[in-house]
C-alpha positions, 0 to 999 in steps of 0.5 A: 129128339134123341133119347137119353140112351142114344145120347149116352151111347154117343157120349160114351162113343166120343169119350172112348174114341176121342184120342183116336179121332184126335190122332186121325185129325193130326195125321190128316193135318200133317198129310196135307202139310207134307203134301204141299211141301212135296209139291213145292219140292217137286216144283223147285227141283224142276226149276233147278233143272231148268235153271241148270240147263239155261246156265249151261246154254249161257256158258256155251254162248259166253264161250262162243262170244269170247272166241269171237272177241279174240278173233275180232281182236286179231290183226289177221281177222281185222284185215280179212274183214276189211278186205271182204266188207270194205274192199281194202287193198294194200299197196302194190296189190291190184283190185278187180271188180267182178260184174255179173249181168 
């Protein structure tokens, strides 16, 4: 069992250092809070960069699809596809079929 002198020393030490201990505890508490916010902020920045990259890729894809749609709506392209895929021949033209053995 501690002596009364030891208890008095401990009590005096705690009273003298109380505000220092409280301040240290508060600083440590806020450091952990700020750390969590910094980690969260870092993750959000990474996610934002990734999303911006994906957005740029999707905008490029959208642009390519719009170009393709304009091409598919043009009569000359429709005619070209009909000739290539379906073998369409206009009046007065002769069709030839190449057979490779």
